[in-house]
C-alpha positions as CSV (number, residue, x, y, z in Angstrom):
1,M,3.6,19.2,-27.6
2,A,5.0,18.8,-23.8
3,E,2.5,19.4,-21.2
4,K,3.2,22.6,-18.8
5,N,4.2,20.4,-15.9
6,D,6.9,18.8,-17.8
7,P,10.4,20.0,-18.1
8,P,10.9,22.8,-20.5
9,L,12.1,21.8,-23.8
10,H,11.5,18.2,-23.1
11,G,9.5,16.3,-25.7
12,I,9.0,19.3,-28.0
13,D,7.6,18.7,-31.6
14,E,9.8,21.0,-33.4
15,D,7.4,21.4,-36.3
16,E,4.7,22.3,-34.0
17,A,6.8,24.7,-32.0
18,L,7.7,26.3,-35.3
19,R,4.0,26.5,-36.7
20,I,3.0,28.3,-33.3
21,I,5.5,30.8,-33.5
22,L,5.2,31.6,-37.0
23,E,1.3,31.9,-36.9
24,G,1.3,33.8,-33.6
25,T,4.1,36.6,-35.5
26,A,3.1,36.6,-39.0
27,K,0.9,39.5,-39.2
28,E,2.6,41.5,-36.4
29,T,5.6,44.1,-36.6
30,G,7.2,46.2,-34.3
31,G,6.1,46.3,-30.4
32,Q,3.3,43.8,-31.3
33,F,5.6,41.6,-32.9
34,F,7.8,41.3,-29.9
35,R,4.7,40.6,-27.7
36,A,3.3,38.0,-29.8
37,L,7.1,36.4,-30.1
38,V,7.9,36.0,-26.4
39,R,4.2,34.8,-25.7
40,N,4.4,32.3,-28.2
41,L,8.0,31.2,-27.6
42,A,7.2,30.4,-24.0
43,K,4.1,28.5,-25.0
44,A,6.0,26.4,-27.6
45,L,9.0,25.8,-25.4
46,N,7.1,25.2,-22.5
47,T,8.8,27.7,-20.3
48,K,7.7,30.2,-17.4
49,G,9.1,33.2,-19.2
50,A,10.5,34.6,-22.2
51,W,11.7,38.2,-23.2
52,V,13.4,40.3,-25.9
53,T,15.5,43.3,-25.0
54,E,17.6,46.0,-26.7
55,Y,21.0,46.6,-25.1
56,L,21.9,50.2,-23.9
57,E,25.5,50.2,-24.2
58,D,26.4,53.5,-22.5
59,S,24.6,52.4,-19.3
60,K,25.1,48.6,-19.5
61,R,21.7,47.9,-19.3
62,L,19.1,45.7,-21.1
63,R,15.5,47.3,-21.7
64,S,12.8,44.9,-22.5
65,L,10.9,45.0,-25.8
66,A,8.3,42.2,-24.5
67,F,8.7,40.4,-21.4
68,W,6.1,37.5,-21.0
69,F,6.2,35.8,-17.5
70,D,3.9,33.6,-15.8
71,K,0.8,34.1,-18.3
72,D,1.2,37.9,-18.2
73,F,3.3,40.6,-19.4
74,I,5.9,42.8,-17.4
75,E,5.7,46.4,-18.7
76,E,8.9,48.8,-18.7
77,Y,11.6,46.0,-17.5
78,V,14.9,47.7,-17.3
79,Y,17.8,46.2,-15.5
80,H,21.7,46.3,-15.3
81,I,23.4,43.3,-16.9
82,A,26.0,43.0,-14.2
83,G,26.1,39.7,-12.3
84,T,23.4,38.3,-14.7
85,P,23.4,35.3,-17.0
86,C,22.4,37.9,-19.8
87,S,25.8,39.8,-19.0
88,T,27.5,36.5,-20.6
89,V,25.3,36.6,-23.5
90,I,25.9,40.2,-24.1
91,K,29.7,40.4,-23.3
92,E,30.6,37.4,-25.0
93,G,28.2,37.4,-28.0
94,R,27.1,33.6,-27.7
95,L,24.4,31.3,-26.4
96,V,24.1,31.0,-22.8
97,H,22.3,27.8,-21.5
98,V,22.2,26.9,-17.9
99,P,20.1,23.8,-17.4
100,E,19.8,24.3,-13.7
101,N,20.8,25.9,-10.7
102,V,21.2,29.3,-12.3
103,V,20.8,31.2,-8.8
104,A,23.5,29.5,-7.5
105,L,25.6,30.4,-10.3
106,Y,24.8,33.9,-10.3
107,P,23.9,35.0,-6.7
108,D,24.2,38.7,-7.8
109,D,21.1,38.8,-10.1
110,P,18.4,40.3,-7.8
111,D,15.6,38.8,-9.9
112,L,16.2,35.4,-10.4
113,E,15.2,34.1,-7.0
114,P,11.9,36.2,-6.6
115,M,11.0,34.9,-10.1
116,G,11.6,31.1,-8.8
117,A,14.1,30.8,-11.6
118,V,15.9,27.5,-12.0
119,S,17.0,27.3,-15.4
120,F,18.0,29.9,-18.2
121,M,18.8,30.2,-21.9
122,G,19.7,33.4,-23.9
123,Y,21.0,34.2,-27.3
124,P,22.5,37.5,-28.5
125,L,20.9,39.7,-31.1
126,K,23.7,40.7,-33.6
127,D,23.7,43.0,-36.5
128,S,25.6,42.3,-40.0
129,D,28.9,43.9,-38.4
130,G,28.5,41.6,-35.4
131,K,27.5,44.4,-32.9
132,V,25.1,42.9,-30.0
133,L,21.9,45.0,-30.3
134,G,20.3,42.8,-27.6
135,H,19.2,39.2,-26.7
136,L,16.4,36.8,-26.7
137,A,15.9,34.5,-23.5
138,V,13.7,32.2,-21.7
139,L,13.7,31.1,-17.9
140,D,11.8,28.4,-16.1
141,S,11.2,27.2,-12.4
142,K,12.3,23.6,-13.6
143,P,15.6,22.3,-15.1
144,M,16.0,22.9,-18.7
145,P,17.8,19.9,-20.0
146,E,19.8,20.3,-23.1
147,E,17.9,19.9,-26.7
148,P,20.1,20.7,-29.5
149,R,17.3,20.8,-31.9
150,V,15.2,23.2,-29.7
151,V,18.3,25.3,-29.2
152,T,18.5,25.6,-33.2
153,L,15.0,26.7,-33.3
154,F,15.5,29.1,-30.7
155,Q,18.3,30.6,-32.6
156,I,16.3,31.0,-35.7
157,F,13.8,33.3,-33.8
158,A,16.4,35.2,-32.2
159,A,17.7,35.9,-35.7
160,R,14.2,37.1,-36.7
161,A,14.1,39.3,-33.9
162,C,17.5,40.8,-34.5
163,A,15.9,41.9,-38.0
164,E,12.8,43.4,-36.6
165,V,15.2,45.6,-34.1
166,Q,17.3,46.5,-37.2
167,R,14.3,47.3,-39.3
168,I,12.8,49.6,-36.3
169,Q,16.2,51.3,-35.8
170,A,16.4,51.9,-39.8
171,E,12.8,53.2,-39.8
172,S,13.4,55.3,-36.8
173,G,16.5,57.0,-38.6
174,V,14.6,57.5,-41.9
175,K,11.5,59.4,-39.9
176,E,14.1,61.2,-38.0
177,R,16.0,62.3,-41.3
178,E,12.5,62.8,-43.2
179,E,11.5,65.2,-40.1
180,K,14.9,67.2,-40.3
181,L,14.2,67.4,-44.0
182,G,10.7,68.6,-43.4
183,R,11.8,71.3,-40.9
184,L,14.6,72.5,-43.4
185,I,12.0,72.9,-46.2
186,D,9.5,74.5,-44.0
187,S,12.1,77.0,-42.4
188,A,12.9,78.5,-46.1
189,M,11.7,81.8,-46.7
190,D,10.9,81.0,-50.2
191,A,7.9,78.9,-51.5
192,I,9.3,75.5,-52.5
193,I,7.0,73.3,-54.8
194,E,7.6,69.8,-55.8
195,L,6.1,68.4,-59.1
196,D,5.9,64.6,-60.6
197,S,6.6,63.9,-64.2
198,E,3.1,65.1,-65.3
199,L,3.6,68.4,-63.5
200,N,0.9,67.6,-60.7
201,I,1.9,69.1,-57.3
202,T,3.2,66.5,-54.8
203,M,4.6,68.5,-51.8
204,M,4.9,72.1,-50.8
205,N,6.5,73.9,-48.0
206,A,5.1,76.3,-45.4
207,A,6.1,79.3,-47.5
208,A,4.3,78.1,-50.5
209,E,1.1,77.7,-48.4
210,K,1.3,81.2,-47.1
211,V,2.1,82.7,-50.6
212,F,-0.8,81.0,-52.1
213,K,-3.0,81.4,-49.2
214,C,-4.1,77.7,-49.0
215,T,-3.5,74.6,-47.5
216,P,-1.7,71.6,-49.0
217,D,-4.7,69.4,-49.2
218,E,-6.1,72.1,-51.5
219,L,-3.5,71.9,-54.0
220,I,-1.8,68.3,-53.7
221,D,-2.6,66.3,-56.8
222,E,-3.6,69.5,-58.6
223,S,-1.8,70.4,-61.8
224,F,1.1,73.2,-61.4
225,M,-0.7,74.8,-64.4
226,S,-3.8,75.7,-62.5
227,I,-1.7,78.1,-60.3
228,I,0.0,80.1,-62.6
229,A,-1.1,82.3,-65.7
230,E,-1.6,81.0,-69.1
231,E,1.5,83.1,-70.4
232,S,3.7,81.6,-67.8
233,S,2.5,78.0,-68.6
234,L,3.9,78.5,-72.3
235,K,7.5,78.9,-71.0
236,L,7.5,75.3,-69.0
237,P,7.6,73.0,-72.3
238,S,10.9,74.5,-73.6
239,L,12.5,74.6,-70.1
240,L,11.5,70.9,-69.6
241,E,13.0,70.0,-73.0
242,I,16.2,71.7,-72.1
243,L,16.6,70.2,-68.6
244,S,16.0,66.4,-70.2
245,V,19.3,66.9,-72.2
246,R,21.3,68.5,-69.9
247,E,23.8,66.1,-67.8
248,E,23.5,65.4,-64.1
249,G,24.6,67.8,-61.8
250,N,23.7,70.5,-64.0
251,K,19.7,70.1,-64.2
252,Y,18.5,73.2,-63.1
253,L,17.5,76.6,-64.7
254,W,16.7,80.0,-64.0
255,I,13.2,80.8,-65.4
256,P,13.5,83.8,-67.8
257,G,11.2,86.7,-67.0
258,G,9.7,84.8,-63.9
259,L,6.2,83.4,-63.6
260,E,2.8,85.2,-62.7
261,A,1.3,83.0,-59.9
262,I,-2.2,82.9,-59.2
263,R,-3.5,82.6,-55.5
264,N,-6.1,80.7,-54.3
265,D,-8.6,83.6,-54.0
266,G,-7.9,84.6,-57.5
267,S,-5.3,87.3,-57.1
268,S,-1.9,87.0,-58.8
269,F,1.7,88.0,-58.0
270,P,4.7,88.3,-60.1
271,A,7.6,85.8,-59.0
272,E,11.1,85.2,-59.9
273,A,11.7,81.4,-60.1
274,T,14.1,78.5,-60.7
275,I,13.1,74.8,-62.0
276,S,15.3,72.0,-61.4
277,K,15.1,68.3,-62.3
278,F,16.0,64.9,-60.5
279,E,15.3,61.3,-61.0
280,M,14.0,59.1,-57.8
281,S,13.2,55.4,-58.5
282,R,13.5,55.8,-62.1
283,R,10.8,58.6,-62.0
284,D,11.4,62.3,-63.1
285,Y,10.6,64.9,-60.5
286,Y,10.6,68.8,-60.6
287,T,11.6,71.5,-58.0
288,V,10.0,74.8,-58.6
289,I,11.4,77.5,-56.1
290,L,9.4,80.9,-56.2
291,R,11.4,83.6,-54.9
292,N,10.7,87.0,-53.2
293,V,12.6,89.6,-55.7
294,N,13.8,91.6,-52.9
295,D,15.3,88.9,-50.7
296,R,16.2,86.6,-53.7
297,L,20.2,87.5,-53.6
298,E,20.3,86.6,-49.8
299,A,18.3,83.4,-50.0
300,E,19.4,82.1,-53.1
301,Q,22.2,80.1,-51.9
302,R,20.6,78.4,-49.0
303,I,17.8,77.4,-51.2
304,K,19.6,75.9,-53.7
305,T,22.0,74.0,-51.2
306,L,18.4,73.0,-49.6
307,S,17.3,71.4,-53.2
308,E,20.3,69.4,-53.8
309,E,20.4,68.2,-50.2
310,T,16.8,67.1,-50.8
311,Q,17.5,65.0,-53.6
312,Y,20.6,63.3,-51.8
313,L,18.6,62.6,-48.8
314,K,16.0,61.0,-50.9
315,E,18.4,58.7,-52.6
316,E,19.8,57.6,-49.3
317,I,16.4,57.0,-47.8
318,E,15.6,55.0,-51.1
319,S,18.8,53.0,-50.6
320,L,18.0,51.6,-47.0
321,H,14.9,49.8,-48.8
322,N,16.8,48.6,-51.9
323,S,20.5,48.4,-50.9
324,G,22.3,45.3,-51.9
325,E,24.6,43.1,-49.8
326,L,28.0,41.7,-50.3
327,I,27.4,37.9,-50.5
328,G,30.4,35.2,-50.6
329,E,32.0,32.6,-48.5
330,S,35.0,32.0,-50.7
331,T,38.4,32.5,-49.1
332,A,38.8,35.7,-51.4
333,M,35.4,37.4,-50.3
334,K,36.2,36.7,-46.6
335,T,39.3,38.6,-46.8
336,V,37.5,41.3,-48.3
337,L,34.9,41.2,-45.6
338,N,37.6,41.0,-43.0
339,D,39.2,44.2,-44.3
340,I,35.9,46.2,-44.3
341,D,35.2,44.9,-40.6
342,H,38.8,46.4,-39.6
343,V,38.8,49.9,-41.4
344,A,34.9,50.9,-41.5
345,A,35.1,52.1,-38.0
346,T,38.2,54.4,-38.6
347,D,38.4,57.6,-41.0
348,A,41.1,56.1,-43.1
349,T,41.2,56.5,-46.7
350,V,40.2,53.4,-48.5
351,L,41.3,52.3,-52.1
352,I,38.8,49.8,-53.7
353,S,40.3,48.3,-56.9
354,G,38.8,45.5,-59.0
355,E,37.6,44.6,-62.7
356,S,34.5,46.4,-63.7
357,G,31.4,44.7,-62.3
358,T,33.0,43.4,-59.0
359,G,30.7,45.5,-56.4
360,K,33.1,48.3,-55.7
361,E,30.2,50.7,-54.7
362,L,28.8,48.0,-52.6
363,V,32.2,47.7,-50.5
364,A,32.0,51.6,-50.5
365,R,28.5,51.6,-48.9
366,A,29.6,48.8,-46.4
367,L,32.4,51.1,-45.5
368,N,30.2,53.9,-44.8
369,K,27.5,51.9,-43.0
370,G,30.1,51.0,-40.3
371,S,31.9,54.2,-39.7
372,R,30.9,56.9,-37.2
373,R,29.8,59.0,-40.5
374,S,27.1,56.8,-41.3
375,G,24.4,59.4,-40.2
376,K,25.6,61.6,-43.1
377,P,25.0,61.1,-46.8
378,L,27.4,59.1,-49.1
379,I,28.0,61.5,-51.8
380,K,29.1,59.6,-54.9
381,V,31.3,61.2,-57.9
382,N,32.1,59.2,-61.0
383,C,35.1,60.9,-62.3
384,A,34.9,59.2,-65.6
385,A,31.2,60.4,-66.2
386,I,32.2,64.2,-65.9
387,P,33.7,66.3,-68.6
388,S,37.1,67.1,-67.6
389,S,36.4,70.9,-68.0
390,L,33.7,70.5,-65.2
391,I,35.3,68.1,-62.8
392,E,36.9,70.8,-60.6
393,S,33.5,72.8,-60.3
394,E,31.8,69.6,-59.3
395,F,34.4,68.8,-56.7
396,F,34.8,72.2,-55.1
397,G,31.8,74.3,-56.4
398,H,32.0,77.7,-58.1
399,V,31.3,81.4,-57.8
400,K,28.9,83.3,-60.0
401,G,30.9,84.6,-63.2
402,A,33.9,82.0,-62.7
403,F,33.2,80.7,-66.3
404,T,31.0,81.0,-69.3
405,G,27.4,79.6,-68.0
406,A,28.1,80.1,-64.3
407,T,25.2,82.3,-63.5
408,Q,25.1,81.6,-60.0
409,E,27.1,80.5,-57.2
410,R,27.2,76.4,-56.7
411,E,28.7,74.2,-53.9
412,G,30.6,71.2,-54.9
413,R,30.6,67.5,-53.7
414,F,33.3,67.9,-51.2
415,C,30.9,70.9,-49.6
416,L,28.0,68.6,-49.6
417,A,30.2,65.7,-48.1
418,D,31.3,67.8,-45.0
419,G,31.1,65.7,-42.1
420,G,30.4,62.5,-44.1
421,T,32.0,60.8,-46.8
422,I,32.7,61.1,-50.4
423,F,33.1,58.1,-52.9
424,L,35.1,59.0,-55.9
425,D,34.7,56.2,-58.4
426,E,36.8,55.7,-61.4
427,I,39.6,57.4,-59.6
428,G,42.2,56.6,-62.3
429,E,40.4,58.7,-64.5
430,L,41.0,61.9,-62.8
431,P,43.1,64.6,-65.2
432,L,46.5,65.3,-63.6
433,D,45.9,68.8,-63.3
434,L,43.4,68.2,-60.7
435,Q,45.1,65.4,-58.8
436,S,47.1,68.0,-57.1
437,K,43.8,69.9,-55.9
438,L,42.6,66.6,-54.7
439,L,45.9,66.1,-52.7
440,R,45.3,69.3,-51.1
441,V,41.9,68.3,-49.7
442,L,43.4,65.0,-48.4
443,Q,46.3,66.7,-46.8
444,E,45.1,70.0,-45.4
445,G,41.2,69.6,-45.3
446,E,41.0,72.7,-47.6
447,Y,40.0,73.8,-51.1
448,E,38.8,77.0,-53.0
449,P,35.9,77.3,-55.2
450,V,36.6,77.8,-59.0
451,G,37.0,81.5,-59.4
452,S,37.2,82.2,-55.5
453,S,40.1,83.4,-53.4
454,K,38.5,82.3,-50.1
455,T,39.6,78.9,-48.7
456,Y,37.2,76.7,-47.2
457,K,37.7,74.1,-44.4
458,V,36.1,70.7,-45.0
459,D,35.9,67.3,-43.1
460,V,35.6,64.4,-45.3
461,R,36.1,60.9,-45.3
462,V,37.2,59.6,-48.9
463,I,36.8,56.2,-50.4
464,C,38.1,55.9,-54.0
465,A,37.6,53.0,-56.5
466,T,39.3,51.9,-59.7
467,N,39.6,49.4,-62.1
468,R,43.0,50.3,-63.4
469,D,46.4,49.4,-62.3
470,L,47.3,52.6,-60.5
471,E,50.9,51.5,-59.7
472,S,51.3,51.0,-63.6
473,E,49.9,54.4,-63.9
474,V,52.3,56.1,-61.8
475,R,55.3,54.3,-63.3
476,E,53.9,55.8,-66.7
477,G,53.4,59.2,-65.4
478,K,49.8,59.1,-65.7
479,F,49.0,59.2,-62.0
480,R,50.7,61.3,-59.3
481,E,53.0,59.2,-57.0
482,D,52.1,61.4,-54.2
483,L,48.3,61.1,-54.6
484,F,48.6,57.4,-55.0
485,Y,50.3,56.8,-51.6
486,R,47.6,59.1,-50.0
487,L,44.7,57.3,-51.3
488,N,46.3,53.7,-50.7
489,V,46.2,54.1,-47.1
490,F,44.1,51.1,-46.7
491,P,43.7,49.0,-50.0
492,I,41.0,46.6,-50.6
493,H,41.0,44.5,-53.7
494,I,37.8,42.8,-54.9
495,P,38.3,39.6,-56.8
496,P,36.8,38.7,-60.0
497,L,34.0,36.5,-60.1
498,R,35.9,33.6,-61.5
499,E,38.2,33.7,-58.9
500,R,35.5,33.4,-55.9
501,G,34.9,29.7,-56.3
502,D,31.5,28.5,-55.4
503,D,30.1,31.9,-54.6
504,I,28.1,31.9,-57.6
505,I,26.0,29.6,-56.1
506,K,25.1,32.0,-53.4
507,L,24.6,35.0,-55.8
508,A,22.5,33.5,-58.5
509,P,19.6,32.4,-56.3
510,K,19.7,35.7,-54.6
511,F,19.6,37.6,-57.9
512,K,16.8,35.1,-59.2
513,E,14.6,35.8,-56.0
514,D,15.1,39.6,-56.6
515,A,14.4,39.7,-59.9
516,S,11.4,37.4,-59.7
517,R,9.9,39.4,-56.7
518,R,10.3,42.8,-58.8
519,L,9.0,41.1,-61.8
520,G,6.0,39.3,-60.4
521,I,7.3,36.0,-61.8
522,S,7.3,32.6,-60.0
523,L,9.9,30.5,-60.4
524,G,11.6,27.2,-59.0
525,P,14.8,26.8,-57.9
526,L,17.9,26.7,-60.0
527,S,18.6,23.1,-61.5
528,P,21.8,21.3,-61.6
529,E,22.2,22.1,-65.3
530,D,21.9,25.9,-64.6
531,I,24.3,25.6,-61.8
532,R,26.8,23.9,-64.1
533,R,26.2,26.5,-67.1
534,L,26.5,29.4,-64.9
535,K,29.9,28.0,-63.3
536,S,31.3,27.2,-66.6
537,Y,30.9,30.7,-67.7
538,E,34.1,33.0,-67.5
539,W,32.0,36.1,-66.5
540,P,34.2,38.7,-67.9
541,G,31.6,41.4,-66.6
542,N,31.6,39.8,-63.3
543,V,28.8,40.3,-60.7
544,R,27.1,42.9,-62.5
545,E,27.1,40.5,-65.8
546,L,25.8,37.8,-63.6
547,Q,22.9,39.9,-62.3
548,N,21.9,41.0,-65.8
549,V,21.9,37.5,-67.3
550,V,19.8,36.0,-64.2
551,E,17.2,39.1,-64.7
552,R,17.2,38.2,-68.5
553,A,16.6,34.4,-67.8
554,V,13.7,35.4,-65.4
555,I,12.4,37.6,-68.0
556,T,12.2,35.1,-70.7
557,S,11.6,32.0,-68.3
558,T,8.3,29.8,-69.4
559,D,6.3,27.4,-67.7
560,G,8.1,28.3,-64.5
561,S,11.5,27.5,-65.7
562,F,14.6,29.6,-65.5
563,N,15.8,30.1,-69.1
564,L,19.5,30.4,-69.6
565,S,19.5,29.5,-73.3
566,R,18.8,32.9,-74.5
567,A,20.3,34.9,-71.4
568,L,23.7,33.3,-71.2
569,P,26.1,34.8,-73.6
570,E,27.9,32.3,-76.2
571,T,30.7,30.5,-74.3
572,G,32.7,29.3,-77.5
573,T,31.5,25.9,-77.3
574,I,31.2,23.8,-80.5
575,S,27.9,22.3,-81.4
576,T,27.5,18.6,-82.1
577,E,27.0,19.4,-85.8
578,T,30.0,21.4,-86.1
579,A,32.2,19.0,-84.2
580,S,30.9,16.0,-86.3
581,Q,31.8,18.1,-89.7
582,A,35.3,19.1,-88.3
583,G,36.3,15.5,-87.0
584,E,37.0,14.4,-83.6
585,S,40.8,15.6,-84.2
586,S,39.4,19.2,-83.9
587,I,38.0,19.0,-80.6
588,R,40.5,20.1,-77.8
589,S,40.3,19.0,-74.0
590,M,40.3,21.6,-71.3
591,K,43.9,20.9,-70.6
592,E,44.9,21.5,-74.2
593,L,42.9,24.9,-74.4
594,Q,44.6,26.1,-71.3
595,D,47.8,25.2,-72.5
596,L,47.0,27.2,-75.8
597,E,45.8,30.0,-73.6
598,K,49.2,30.0,-71.7
599,Q,51.3,30.0,-74.7
600,N,49.5,32.9,-76.6
601,I,49.8,34.8,-73.0
602,L,53.6,33.9,-73.2
603,L,53.9,35.2,-76.7
604,A,52.4,38.6,-75.8
605,L,54.5,39.0,-72.8
606,E,57.6,38.2,-74.4
607,G,56.9,40.3,-77.4
608,T,56.4,43.5,-75.1
609,G,59.3,42.9,-72.9
610,W,56.9,41.4,-70.0
611,R,55.1,44.6,-69.5
612,V,51.4,44.0,-68.5
613,S,49.6,47.4,-69.0
614,G,50.1,50.5,-70.6
615,E,49.8,51.3,-74.6
616,N,52.8,49.0,-75.1
617,G,51.7,46.1,-72.8
618,A,50.4,42.4,-73.4
619,A,46.9,43.3,-72.1
620,K,46.5,46.1,-75.0
621,L,48.1,43.5,-77.3
622,L,45.6,40.6,-76.3
623,G,42.7,43.2,-76.1
624,I,41.8,42.4,-72.5
625,P,42.2,44.6,-69.1
626,P,45.4,44.3,-67.3
627,T,43.8,43.2,-64.1
628,T,42.4,40.1,-66.2
629,L,45.6,39.2,-67.6
630,S,47.3,39.6,-64.2
631,S,44.7,37.0,-62.8
632,R,45.2,34.5,-66.0
633,I,49.1,34.8,-65.4
634,K,48.6,33.6,-61.6
635,A,46.2,31.3,-62.6
636,L,48.0,29.5,-65.1
637,G,51.3,29.8,-63.1
638,I,53.3,31.7,-65.7
639,K,56.4,33.1,-64.3
640,R,58.9,35.5,-65.9
641,P,62.4,33.5,-66.6
642,S,65.2,34.7,-64.4
C-alpha cells in the first residue's frame, strides 16, 4: 500500500485495497455500512476524504450518508450541486475524474478551496432503471493521477453502495406500508385475529385486545381453541375442510351460529364471526373476524375489504424479498428491456405476448415497478383460472343476493386496483360477453358490480398478457377487434428462449445459485459439457422449464456435481448402441434434420392453405403452439409462394 504522503491512487495494491474495504464493511448495514465504506475507501485509496450521498432531486441537493475527511467524520453535510464537480456526476450519470486543479475548474464550488482540494473523483449510484440515486466520491489535497485499475475498484464499491441505498429505500417502503396496514387493522371496530396453520394466534388488533381484555403478549402463540367454548371449537374442523377445497378468491365463510368467545377473566360473550383462508410463503393462514352483532351490517364490508387488502399487501411485501429480475444480453431481450424503459413511467395499456414460460409476469412487475403507481399493489388476475360464470364477479364484484351463493357484498379486483395497476394474465381466455364490459372500463373508467345498477369510477392502469395470436383470434371472431386495439396500445413481445442466443448461459447459473441457496446444497460452476447440453435443448417450456430443470439437477446432484442426466428431458438423440444396430446410413446430420423439418412444415402449410393458427391451421395439424410454428417458419426461412 502507498504511504499517506504519496499521491493518491499511486502504487496501490488492488488486492490489499479490496481486502481493506471488504473487511471494513462486511459486517455492517445501513448507516454504519456507509461510515465504514468511506473511512476504509479513503484509507485504501490514500485520499484525504471520501463520501457517499443520496440525491434530493426536488431541491437539486446532495445529502451525505457518510463523509470521512481528514481522519474524522463530517456530520449532516448537505449541499447544492450547482457549480460543483458532483453536478457533472449527477446530471451526466458518469465517472468524473479531475486529476488536479479542481478549484480552478470549479471556481463556484464554495467548499473545495477551504478543504484544500486539488483532485476529485466521483461515480454515480444508479438503480436498475438508470435513475441516479446519489454518488460516491473522493478528494485529496494532492494530484490524483489516472489509474484505470483503481477506477474499476472504485466503481465496484459504488455499485455496492448503490445496492445498500436501494435496500434501505425498499426496507423503508415496506415499513411504511406495514405501519399503514397496522393502523388500518387497529382502526377497525371489530376484533381481527390471525391464526397459523395449527390455529395458533399470530396477530390480533386493538379491538381484539379490548374485547378479550388482555394484551397481545398474553395470547400470541396460544391456541385459538383456548379462547372459544368447546361447543364452538367443534364447528371449526368442518369449516376448515370446506375452505381447503374452495377456489382462490372464494376462501371465506360465515360461521353458522357464530362463536362463544371466552375472555381472559373467564367471562364469555356471543359473537357473529367469519373465517377466511389465505396462503403466504407456502403456508396457510386464517383470519377470524369477530363482529359486534348490532354494528355488523355497517362494518362488514369495510372489514372484508381490509382482510383482502391485508393478503395482497403481504404478497407484495414478500415479493420485494423474492422478486425475480429480467436477465438477458441478446438483441431480442435488449429490445424488450428498452421497451420497458420507454413505457413503464406512462399510464399506457401494455399487451405482453409470448409463449408460455417466457416471463410475461416478470415484465408486468418491471412495468409496475417503474411506474408512478408503484406505491400501489399490482393486482393479478389469471383469466384462464377463473370459471367463466365467476369472472364478472371477480373483475367487478357483486352485491348481496346477486346470484346463488352471493351471501354478502364483495368488491372486485378492479376496485382493489383503484389508483394502481391490474395485470390480466391469459387475456385471450376472456369470454366474448365479458370483453365488452372490460372495454367499457378501458374507455370510460366505469363499471357496475354484478346485480347493481350503481356505476363506479375507477382509475386503473391495465397490463395484459397472452400466449395466443390475438390478431388471428380477431380474424376468426373469437376476440373483439375494438378490445384488441384498446389493449394493443404498446405491444411487447417476449422471445422464446431458443431465440435468445447465449442468454441461457446467463440464466442457468443464476437459477443454479438460487436453487442451491434455497436448498442448502453447495455446487461448483457449470461445466462446459453442462452448458453444451443446455444450449442443445430446444426448451419448449422456455425460461420456466429451464428453471425447473436446473432445480431438478441441483436436487439430484451428487458429490457437489450438477446432475443434468436425470433432470434434462430426452432430446431425441440416438444412443450409440441403437445407432450401431441401425447402421451408419440411418444417422442424419443437423442439416438433413432441418431439411426434413422444413419439408414437414411446408406440407402442413400447403395442406391448410397457409393458415398458421386456428382449428384448421397448420399449428393444430403439427400439434405445436402457433407462436412456436411462426418462430420455426422464420428460422427456417420458409416463405409463401407468390
